[in-house]
C-alpha positions in Angstrom: 0.1 0.0 -0.1 1.0 3.7 -0.7 1.4 6.5 1.5 1.1 9.0 -1.8 -1.4 11.4 -1.1 -4.1 11.3 -4.2 -4.3 15.1 -5.4 -6.8 16.7 -8.2 -5.5 17.5 -11.1 -8.4 19.9 -12.3 -8.2 22.6 -9.9 -7.1 25.0 -12.4 -10.3 24.5 -14.3 -12.4 26.1 -11.6 -14.4 29.4 -12.4 -16.5 32.3 -10.6 -19.9 31.5 -10.3 -22.9 32.3 -7.8 -23.6 30.3 -5.2 -27.0 31.6 -4.0 -29.3 28.6 -5.7 -32.0 27.1 -4.0 -33.6 24.9 -6.5 -32.4 22.0 -8.9 -33.7 23.3 -12.4 -33.7 20.4 -13.9 -36.2 18.5 -11.0 -38.2 21.6 -11.2 -38.9 21.4 -14.8 -39.6 17.8 -14.2 -41.8 18.6 -11.2 -39.9 16.5 -8.9 -38.0 17.1 -5.6 -34.3 16.8 -4.6 -32.0 16.5 -1.7 -29.3 18.6 -1.7 -27.6 20.9 -4.3 -24.3 20.7 -6.1 -22.9 23.1 -8.2 -20.3 22.2 -11.1 -17.2 24.6 -10.4 -16.4 24.1 -14.3 -19.6 26.0 -15.9 -21.4 26.7 -13.1 -24.9 24.4 -13.6 -26.8 23.1 -10.7 -28.1 20.3 -10.0 -29.5 17.6 -7.1 -27.2 15.3 -5.3 -26.8 11.3 -5.6 -29.2 11.3 -2.6 -31.6 12.3 -5.0 -33.8 10.4 -7.0 -32.5 12.2 -10.4 -28.8 12.7 -9.7 -28.4 15.4 -11.6 -25.2 16.8 -10.5 -23.6 13.0 -11.4 -25.5 13.2 -14.7 -24.0 16.3 -15.8 -20.6 15.2 -15.2 -20.9 12.1 -17.4 -22.5 14.4 -20.0 -19.7 17.1 -19.8 -16.5 15.4 -18.1 -16.6 18.5 -16.0 -14.6 17.2 -13.4 -15.5 19.4 -10.2 -18.6 20.4 -7.8 -19.2 21.7 -4.6 -21.7 21.6 -2.2 -24.7 24.0 -2.2 -25.5 23.3 1.2 -25.4 25.9 4.0 -22.2 25.3 6.2 -20.5 23.0 4.0 -17.2 24.0 2.1 -16.0 21.4 -0.3 -15.1 20.1 -3.4 -15.3 16.6 -5.1 -13.3 15.7 -7.9 -15.1 13.2 -9.9 -12.1 12.3 -12.4 -9.4 11.7 -9.4 -12.2 10.7 -7.1 -10.8 13.0 -4.4 -12.6 15.3 -1.8 -11.0 18.8 -1.2 -11.7 20.7 1.9 -10.3 24.2 2.4 -10.1 25.6 -1.2 -11.8 29.2 -1.6 -14.0 27.8 -4.1 -15.5 25.2 -2.0 -17.7 28.2 0.1 -20.6 29.3 -0.9 -22.7 32.6 -0.3 -25.4 30.5 1.9 
């Protein structure tokens, strides 16, 4: 087993997007509900989390290849990289306005 630290190789792709979203637009369009919101840090797309039945944030990753997302839940301050399968704590882009 290696002691190598897993790091994200996509942090240079982070854009600056507002984080004051309160709905999953795709779920609203479908007339459905969601659990928690996630935001793509590459394009700003907002979608529901994997605990939601429609998993729009992960579907966005599979459709676009955009590797990074952040939680939009109040008090959360983390980033997830789908490609490198690593969570990042303490990065300024992980903070949200809520």
